[in-house]
N, C-alpha and C positions, 0 to 999 in steps of 0.2 A: 542635592539630596533627592533620592528617588521617592516617589509617592508610596505610601504603604499599600499593600495589596488588600483589596476589599474581599469580603466573604463571597460575593458574586464572582470576582476574578479567580479566587481560589477554587471555587466550584468548576468554573470553565476550564481552568488548568488541569483539574482532576479528570474532567471529561476528555480533554485533548491528549492526556497522557494515558488514557485507559487505566485510571487509578494508579496502582503501584508499578505497572508495567513500564511506563516511560522512565521510571527512576532506576531500573535495573541496568547492569552492564549489557551491552549489545541489545539495547531496548527495541530497536527496529526488528531485529531477527526474532527476539523473544515474542514480540507482539504478533508478528506474522504467524509464528508457530502456534501461539495460544489463542489468537483471535481470528486471524486470516484463514487458517486451514478449517476450523470449525464453521466459519461463515461460508466457505466454499461448499462444505458438506450440506449445510442448511439451504443454501441458495441455488445449488446446481440444477435442481429440478423445476425451478421457477420458469414460467414462460419467458422467452427471450426479451419481450418488451418490458416485462416487470423487472428482469435482471438489469437491463440497460437503465431503466428509470431509477432503480435503487442505486446503481453504481454512479450515475450522474449526480444524484442528490448527495450521496456520501462524499463524492469528490468535491462538490461545491462546498459542503460543510468543512471538509479538510482544508481547502484553500482559505476559507474564512478563519478557521481556528488557527492555522499556522500563521497567517498574516497578523491576526490579533495577538496571538501568543508570543511570537517573536518580537513584536513591538513592545509588549509588556515586559518581556524578559531582557530586552536589549540585545537580542542575538539574531542570527540568520541560520535557519534550519537547526533549531535546538533539538538535541537528542531526547529531551523530555517529551516533546510533542511527536506523536507517532501515527496520526491519522494518514499521513502521506504514504506510509508503508502499506497500510491496509488498502488504500485506494489503488495503489500500484498492483497489489496482489489480486484485487477484484478484476482488474483488466487482464492480468496474466492468465486467469482461469476462466475467462469469458467463453461461453459456448463449448466448454470442455466437459466431457462426462466425468463424473466422480468415480475414481478408484483410489484406493490408498496409495498404490504405486504412483499414479499421476499426481496425487497431492504431494507426495514426497519429492518427486522430480520437479514439480512446479515450485515448491518451496526452495529447493537448493538452486535451481537455475535462476529464479527471480532474484534471490538474495545475492548471488554472485554477480549478475548483470548490474544490479543496483549498486553494489559496493564498488565494483570496478569502474562504474560510470562510463559505459560505452557511449561514444559520441553519437549524437550531439548533446548528450546529457550534461556535460560540464558547461557547455554554452548556455543551455536552457537554465540551469541552476544559477548561473552568474548574471544572465541578461534579463530574464523575466522577473518582473517586480514581485516582492513579498511572497505571499503564499503560492502564487502562480509558479514561481521558479522552484520553490521547495517541493511542491506536489508534482510539477511537470516532469522532473527527471525520473520520479518514481513511476509515473504513467508511461513514460517511454520504456523503462525497464520492463514494465508489465506488458507492453505491446510486443517487444522483442521476445519475451518469454512465451506469450500467447502464440505467436507465429511459430516458434520452435516446437511448442507442444502440438499444434495442429499438424505440423510436418511429421512429427514422431508418430502421432496417431494414424496418419495416412500411410506412411511408408513402413512403420514397424509397430503395428498394433499389439503384437505379442509383448514387445518391450514395454509398451505403455500400459499393459495390463488390461486391454480392452479386446473384446472379441470382434473379429472381422465381419 
């Protein structure tokens, strides 16, 4: 018989799921849209070092929360826990100027790459232990997205909605 969930554990699960967002259908996509895009807007003007420090701290917290939450729930990559999605999106928009067009492009590209699991994402997800594997595949999707966004800005700034 499973141990009852304590108040502290319930609180941590609420944090790890961004409250009700982790309970919704397509919770990762909804969370990136409702949390990730506003975070992009708020953080885009931060100095690069501060952005990197925040993203690293957020990613470390995501790894810990997913590791702990999946053990508590008896799952691997529970849809209830959504910090991995935000960590991946923070990587996707790293050093990208904010425009609404780029935010929308980043959202769709990152979600597609994450859902499709472009290699070696499946390998990372299966082989890396606990929260590392859960968050690692999202970070890779974010890195692919970031590279594509930088190419878009460089080669087609008008499409990206930025001025040359």
